[in-house]
MIRO-206448 format. One record per residue (C-alpha): x, y, z; residue in one letter. Coordinates in Angstrom, 2 decimals. Each point is the difference from the previous one (the first is absolute). Layout:
N
        x        y        z  resn
        X        Y        Z     A
...
This chain:
237
        x        y        z  resn
   -17.75     6.97   -16.76     M
     1.34     1.57     3.66     N
     2.78     2.87     0.78     E
     1.84    -3.20     1.77     L
    -0.17    -3.63    -0.73     E
     1.47    -2.74     1.68     F
     0.94    -3.31    -1.01     N
     1.59    -2.30     2.91     L
     1.84    -3.11    -1.87     N
     0.65    -3.29     0.95     D
     3.77     0.60     1.40     Q
    -2.08     3.10     1.87     K
     1.31     2.69    -1.53     I
    -2.18     2.85    -0.46     L
    -0.36     1.71    -3.24     E
    -1.38     3.66     0.26     V
    -1.25     1.31    -3.81     C
    -0.23     3.73     0.36     F
    -2.20     1.93    -2.67     K
    -2.89     3.26    -0.24     N
    -1.37     2.49    -2.15     S
     2.90     2.57     1.07     K
     3.20    -1.22    -0.98     K
     0.62    -2.34     3.01     N
    -0.20     3.13     3.09     S
     0.06    -1.18     3.05     F
    -2.26     0.57     2.75     S
    -0.09    -0.44     3.90     P
    -2.77    -2.43    -0.36     D
     2.24    -1.55    -2.40     A
     2.08    -0.55     2.72     S
    -2.15    -1.06     2.14     D
    -1.24    -2.48    -2.57     V
     3.36    -1.45    -0.59     L
     0.46    -0.26     3.42     L
    -2.96    -1.97     0.47     N
     0.35    -2.06    -2.64     G
     2.96    -0.96     1.05     I
    -0.04    -0.44     3.54     N
    -3.42    -2.44    -0.38     K
     2.40    -2.90    -1.78     C
     1.28    -2.36     2.57     T
     3.48    -1.62    -0.80     D
     0.91     2.45    -2.09     L
     3.03    -0.36    -1.73     K
     0.74     2.92    -1.77     G
    -1.78     2.64    -2.20     V
     0.73     1.28    -3.68     L
    -1.88     3.03    -0.83     F
    -0.07     1.41    -3.45     Y
    -1.99     2.13    -2.03     S
    -1.96    -1.15    -3.05     S
    -0.98     4.02    -1.07     N
     2.34     0.07    -3.24     D
     2.80     1.86    -0.06     G
    -0.90     1.63     3.41     V
     1.10    -1.70     3.28     F
    -0.95     2.50     2.14     C
    -0.79     4.08    -0.88     S
     0.26     1.18     3.75     G
    -2.21     0.86     2.41     G
    -4.19     0.16    -0.99     D
    -0.30     4.03     0.28     L
    -3.69     0.11    -0.57     E
     0.34    -1.38     3.08     Y
     1.23     2.42     2.00     Y
    -1.43     3.09    -2.39     Y
    -3.00    -1.70     1.20     R
     1.03     1.48     3.52     S
    -1.25     3.41     1.78     S
     3.05     0.35     1.66     D
     3.69    -1.26     0.66     A
    -0.65    -2.28     2.85     Q
    -1.96    -2.44    -1.81     P
     2.42    -0.33    -2.01     G
     3.19    -0.22     2.51     I
    -2.04    -2.97     2.04     A
    -0.91    -1.61    -3.17     A
     3.91    -0.17    -0.19     N
     0.35    -1.01     2.78     Q
    -1.93    -2.81    -0.06     R
     2.01    -1.05    -4.12     M
     3.43     0.75     2.05     T
    -1.51    -2.49     2.64     K
    -0.53    -3.18    -2.06     N
     3.10     0.33    -2.68     L
     1.67    -0.39     3.10     N
    -1.82    -2.46     1.32     A
     0.38    -1.25    -3.53     L
     3.49     0.38     0.11     A
     0.27    -2.27     3.23     A
    -1.72    -2.93    -1.36     L
     1.77    -2.93     1.23     P
     0.02    -1.94    -3.59     V
     2.36     0.62    -3.29     A
    -1.61     3.24    -1.45     T
     0.21     0.34    -4.30     V
    -0.93     3.25    -2.30     A
    -0.66    -0.10    -3.85     L
     0.35     2.87    -1.75     V
    -0.49     0.23    -3.18     D
    -0.89     3.90    -1.23     G
    -0.77     3.21     1.92     L
     1.14     0.62     3.58     C
     0.00     2.89     1.30     I
    -0.38     2.47     3.72     G
    -2.17    -2.54     2.23     G
     1.29    -2.29    -2.61     G
     3.10    -0.58     0.66     V
    -0.25     0.69     4.06     E
    -2.59    -3.39    -0.32     L
     2.64    -1.28    -2.24     L
     2.52    -0.30     3.51     S
    -2.48    -2.07     1.57     C
     1.44    -3.06    -1.53     F
     3.21    -2.15     0.63     D
     0.44    -0.25    -3.71     H
    -1.50     1.80    -3.27     I
     0.30    -0.94    -3.20     I
    -0.19     1.64    -3.54     A
    -0.05     0.55    -3.58     S
     1.30     1.43    -2.06     P
    -2.81     2.13    -0.63     K
    -0.12     2.05     3.71     S
     0.54     2.75     0.31     M
     0.71     1.74     4.07     F
    -0.57     3.62     1.53     S
    -0.42     2.00     3.43     F
    -2.76     1.70    -1.70     W
    -0.99     1.36     3.55     Q
     1.77     3.73    -0.47     R
    -1.92     0.74    -3.55     K
    -3.49    -0.39     2.72     I
     1.86     2.21     2.56     A
     0.23    -2.86     2.59     L
     2.87    -2.49     1.67     T
    -0.12    -3.33     0.47     F
    -3.13    -0.88     2.14     G
    -0.07    -3.47     0.37     W
     3.11    -0.78     2.05     G
     1.51    -0.59    -3.53     G
     3.19     2.21     0.44     A
     1.03    -2.04     3.19     R
    -0.64    -4.21    -1.50     R
     1.42     1.90    -2.97     L
     3.63     0.23     1.95     T
     0.25    -3.47     0.45     S
     0.46    -0.38    -4.31     R
     1.09     3.51    -0.78     M
     2.53     2.30     0.74     L
    -1.44     3.21     1.86     K
     1.65     2.19    -1.81     S
    -1.59    -1.77    -3.44     D
    -3.55     0.53     1.66     I
     0.86     3.01     0.54     K
     1.55     0.28    -3.63     K
    -2.90    -1.01    -1.44     F
    -2.30     1.80     2.04     Y
     0.91     3.07    -0.46     L
     0.26    -0.33    -4.23     T
    -3.33    -2.15    -0.05     T
     2.21    -1.51    -3.13     E
    -1.34    -3.31    -1.85     L
     2.08    -2.39     0.07     F
    -0.16    -4.20    -1.41     D
     0.14    -2.89     1.21     C
     3.80    -0.05    -0.40     Y
     0.67     2.88     2.27     R
    -2.29    -1.26     2.47     A
     2.14    -2.99     0.27     K
     3.33     1.89     0.29     S
    -1.36     1.62     2.78     L
    -1.06    -2.55     1.57     G
    -4.12     0.58    -0.01     L
    -0.77    -3.36    -2.32     I
     2.12    -3.59     0.59     D
    -0.40    -1.16    -3.74     S
    -1.60     0.71    -3.95     V
    -1.63    -2.54    -2.13     Y
    -2.19     0.36    -2.85     E
    -3.37     0.44     0.98     S
    -1.32    -3.35    -0.70     E
     2.23    -1.78     2.17     F
    -1.21     2.10     3.14     L
    -2.14    -2.37     1.15     L
     2.18    -2.62    -0.29     N
     2.84     1.18     1.23     E
    -1.86     1.78     3.09     G
    -1.24    -3.14     0.74     R
     3.41    -2.65    -0.50     E
     1.41     3.36     3.16     W
    -2.80    -0.65     2.29     L
     0.25    -4.04    -0.19     N
     3.70    -0.46     0.49     K
    -0.90     2.48     2.88     Q
    -2.19    -2.75     1.86     T
     1.94    -2.07    -0.19     R
     2.99     1.73     2.31     L
    -1.59     0.14     4.03     P
    -2.22     2.49     1.07     Q
    -0.02     0.04     3.55     V
     2.76     2.94     0.05     T
    -1.31     2.39    -3.43     L
    -2.80     1.83     2.50     S
     2.66     0.77     2.28     E
     2.60     1.17    -2.90     F
    -2.58     2.13    -1.33     K
    -1.19     1.72     3.00     S
     0.50     4.25     0.21     A
     1.61    -0.79     2.61     E
     3.13    -3.06    -0.75     Y
     2.44     2.87    -1.55     Y
    -0.03     1.46     3.10     E
    -0.17    -2.75     2.26     N
     1.69    -2.74    -1.60     E
     2.01    -1.83     2.77     S
    -3.30     0.18     2.16     E
    -2.43    -1.17    -3.27     V
     2.87    -2.93    -0.25     F
    -0.35    -1.31     3.30     A
    -3.30     0.03     0.29     K
     0.06    -2.31    -3.20     T
     3.52    -1.64     0.42     W
    -0.27    -3.84    -0.07     F
    -4.05    -0.60    -0.81     N
    -0.78    -3.36    -1.35     E
     0.14     0.33    -3.66     D
     3.62     1.74     1.37     H
     0.44    -3.07     1.86     K
    -1.14    -2.48    -2.67     A
     2.36     1.15    -2.53     K
     3.33     0.48     2.16     L
    -1.35    -4.24     0.76     A
     0.44     0.09    -3.78     K
     3.15     1.49    -0.50     F
     1.80    -1.77     3.10     M
    -1.34    -3.77    -1.55     S
């Protein structure tokens, strides 16, 4: 099978299945394919991302990809491309959900940080293990994770490289809920279906990188949009 498989369902939810032979390592090329596959969809309502590799959601970056580089510059350029793509994924104007059913470490956690809602199974394990291979966060994940976790916790788990389970991940804010493996797909689909029944017009503004710094300006720009006026009229009738 291809590394990434795309299936757009009748509800305009794009389901993306990730699997490769390298323990689901994620490369800059894969990030290109993921973003291009999403951008090809018209009238998209949501994105659901999951792995079909038994026991592994994502093992981090494709180290072979970087090992082939003869000096630092190609790796730096590749990481810049990855960061740009993952920031675009995080800012998609639709709701997104990731399903974790196994190991998620290093760059896998940085990939995870792009999604609005994260559901994991009890067998899922997490680690900020970048330090074990003498690296820091390289894909913009540390910044994105601050919308979920305390900076002190990000620092702690980077320093220790500790492996922790889904229940600890939930208490830290890294994930949102825990369900048995066989229920993950249905739970992800149901969460997205609920999102599609809510107004969509302001979602892109809320998810933009500038929102929290310019909340009042964004509110003024979106104030009294057509969806809001319709909801207001219904409420007042």
